[in-house]
N, C-alpha and C positions, 0 to 999 in steps of 0.2 A: 879766254877767261873774262876779258872785258865784255864780250858779247853776253855771256851768262849773267854778268853783273847787271847789264842794262835790262835783260829780260826779267831778272829778279826784281829790280827796281820798278819796272813797269807793272809787273804783277802786283807788287805791294801797293803801288799807287792806285791801281784799279780796285784793289780790295778796300783801301781807305775810302775811295770815292763811293764804292758800293755801300760801305758801312754808313758813311755820312748821309748818302742819299736815303738809306733806310731810316736812319734816326730822325731825318727831317720830315718823315711821313707821320700822319696822325697816329697816336697811340690807341685812341678809342674810335672805333668805326661802327657804323650802323647800316642795316639794310631794311628797307620798308617797302611793302607792296600792299595795295588795297583793291577791293572789288566790291561791287554792289550785288547782293543776292536777293532776288525777288521771292522771298519766303518769310514765314513767321520767324521772329527772333529766337524763340525757343528751339526751333528746328535747327537754325544756323548755329546757335551757340552749342548745341549738343553735338554737332559734327566735330567740334574741337574738344569739348569737355569730356566726352566719352572716347577713351583711347581705342576701344574696339571699333568705333566708327571712323576715327581719325586714321587708323591703320589702313582702311580700305582705299582712301584717296591720297595717302601720304606719297609725295613724289620721290622720296629718297630710295624706297625699295624698287621703284620702276627704273631708276637710273643705275642701280647697283644690284645685279642679280645674285651677287655673293653675300648680300646682307641678310642676316638672320636676326629678327627682332623678337624679344621675349617680354610679354606684359608682366607687370608686377601684381601683387595681391590686390592692390587698389587700382582700379581702372577708370574711375570717374571722380571729379572734384579734387579738392586740395589733397595732396599726397599721392595722387595718381602718378604712376611711373612706368617706364619701360626702358630696357637696355638693348643694345644691338652689338653684333660682332660682324666684321667685314674684313676679309683678307685684302680686299682692294683698297678700302678707305679707312680702316682702323675701327676701333671699338668706341663705345660711348654710352651715355645714359641721359635720360630726360626725366624730370619730375616737376609736378605742379606745386609752386610755392604759395600762390594766392589765387583764389577763384571767387569772383563776384558775379553772381548769376546774371546772365544776359548782358554783362557789361565788360568784363575783363578776365583774362587768364594770364597769369605770370608764371613763367617756367624757368628752370635752370637747366643748362645743357653742359654736360661734361664730355669733352673730347679727349681721348687718350688718357694721360696720367691723372689719377685722382688728386694729385698735388697741384695741378693747374687750376687757376680760378675759373669757375664755370661762366659760360656766356649767359646772357639774360634774353629770354624769349618773351614776347608780348603779343597777345591777340586782343584787339580792342573792337567792341561791337557797338554800333550806333544806329538807331532806327532813323531812316530817311524816307522821303515820300515814295521812293520806288522799292523799298524793302529794308535791307540791312546792309550798312557799310561795314565791311570787315577789313581791319588793318592788321597785317602780320609783320612783326618786326623782330630783329635780332640785334643785340648790342654786345660788342666784344671788345675786350681789352687785349691788344696785341703785344703788350709787354715791351721790353727793351731790346728784344731780338730784331735786328734790322731786316732779316729775311721775313719774319712774320709781319713786320710793319709794311714792307713792300707788298706782301700778299694782301694785307688789309686795303691797300690802295685800289685793288681790283676785286674786292670782295662783293661789291654791289653787282658787278657784271657776272660774277661766278654764281652767287646765290640767288640774285634777283630773278633770273629766268626760272629757277627751280620753284621759288615761291609762286610765281605767276602760273606755272603749270599745276601746282597743287591746288591753288585757289580756284582755278577754272574747273578742275575735276570735282572739288567740293561743291561749287556752285551748281553744277549739273545734278548732283545727287540731292542736294537740299531742295532745289526747285521742283524736283519730281517726287519728293516725299509727301505723303498725305498730311494735310494741315491738321494741327492739334485743335481740339474743341476749346471754346472759351470757358474760362472759370469766372464765376461771379458770386457775390455775396447776397444771401437772401434771408428773409425773416420767416421762420417756420411757425405755424400755429399748432398748438397741442390739440390732437384729435383722438377719439377713442379707437381702440384696436382689439383684436383677438389674435393669438399667436400660439405657435408651438416652439419648443426648444429641442435642439439636437446637436450631436457631435459626431463627426465621421472624417474619414480621409477625403481629400479634395476630389478624387476621382469617383467617389460615391455620392457626391452632392446632388447631381442631376436627378437620379431616381428618387432620392430622399425628398428633395424639394417637391417633386410631383406628388408623392404620397402625402406630404403635409398639406399641400393645397387641396387635395381631395378630402382630407379629414376636416380642414377648416371650412370648406364650402358645405360639407354635410352639416357641420355644426351651425352654420348660418341658417339653413333651412329648418333645422330642429328648433331654433330659438327666434324665428321670425325677424332675423337681422338682414340687412342689405349692405353691400359694399358702398363706400363713399369716397373712394380714392384708389390710386394705383397700389398694387401689392408691393411689399418690401421684404428685403432680407437684411437683418442687422448682424454684424460680425462681432461677437463678444470676445472671441479668442481666435488667433490666426497662427497656427503652427504648421503651415502647409509644407509639404504635401500630406503629412501623416495625420494631422488633426486640425479640424476647424469646428469651432462651436458657433452655431448660428441660430438666430431666431427668425422663423418664418412668420410673416405678419400680414393680416388683412385689415384695412381701414374700414370701420363700420359706421353706420349712420346714427348711432345713439350710444350713450354711455352704457356699459354692460358689465355685470359682475359674473365671471364664469363659475358655473357650478359643476363642471366636469373635469375630472382628472386629466392632466395632459394639455388642457387648454388654458392659456394665460390671457387675462384681460387687463386693460389699463389705459393710460393716456400716453400718447407719443411725446417725444421731446418737443418743446416749444422754445424758440430762441434763434440766435444767429447761426448761420452755417454757410459754408462755401459749397458750390455744386458745379460739377462738370457733366456735360451730356455726352454719352458714348453712343455712337451710331455704328452698329455692326455686331458681329458674332461675339458671344460670351467668351470664347477662347482668347479674344484679343483685349479683354477688359484690363489686363495687367498694365498696359501702357497708360490708360487713363487714370488708374489708381496711382501709378508712379508720378504722373503729371500733377495731380491734385495735392499729393503729399509734398512734392517739391515746391509747389506754390505756397503751401502753408509755411514751410521752413524758410523759404526766401523772404516772405513777408512778415516773419516773426509772429505768426498766429499761434495762439494757445488753444489746443484742442479741448473740447468740453462735452465729452460723451461718446457714445458708440457710433462708429461710422455705419452707413447703410446704403444699399442699392434700392432704387425704385424703378419698376418696370412698366413702361407705358404700353408695351405690347409683349407678346410672348411667341415662342415657336409654334404654339397651337393655332394662333390666329394669323401669324406672319411667318410663312414658310421660307421666305427669302431672308437668310441670316444677315445679309448686309443691311437690312432695313430695321433690325431690332433696335429699340431705343431704351437705353438704360441711363438713369440719372444717379450719379454717385455723390453722396453728401458727407461732409465732415462737419459736425457741430463744433463751433468755436466760441470763445468768450468775447 
């Protein structure tokens, strides 16, 4: 009986020591890892900001084959979120609470019970001479549970290596991604034009554009006009893929008043605009359109007119689609 008492006393003493040891550990713990990526900051930032891209290099799925991640309705920017289930490591959810373009992404991470306070995730982006320095951090409140506090003591070792693995994979992807073209502000001069107007589904635009160019060039010859700039397509309404209203335009050498039905004449927009040059096939233009609209939003620019494309060459004269040059303009105030 005395032996049992000693054993019980010893166990109780060990439990007290364990609890005291746990309570003397830091309640708030952080893990931080950084890496320099030799790529444009837009490309690096998007690897984190777009959850579809982040999922490709995320280290957690590689470590846990039982994990099933489900993207939310929003996958990019503030409010983007996804959840996961894992028989091995439990369930959780991540959502973006603050996004500052090319600077910062703040997230909340919920592990297990929704009643627990979420951890805070931070991704910080800073341009440096060699590219972009990315810092990935997590800050957690381990509460008053001594077991959790002891776990927190070793959190840097447990999570740090995982962060390093994910950052390395992200770096490889970002450095091999095709660079985004530069966006700049220009002053456009108002010049005379002739044009046609049409509306169709997006998959019908190619043949329609060719027909309109044929009609416009015929009109040039009939009216002793000559081109004085690159052809354009202005987009008046975009309800892709079912309906796009567009104006096919040729810049001409002199002011002209159209006397033919179906041919519109006038003067183009004159004023400030931002422009991005797209090199490559027309099928890939969406990426450049997304980039220029994102730039306008990030910089608080107010749009001031109809956006348009300008074609420095065409598939007729340049059969190598990778060498097609298209300038995309957004008029701004």
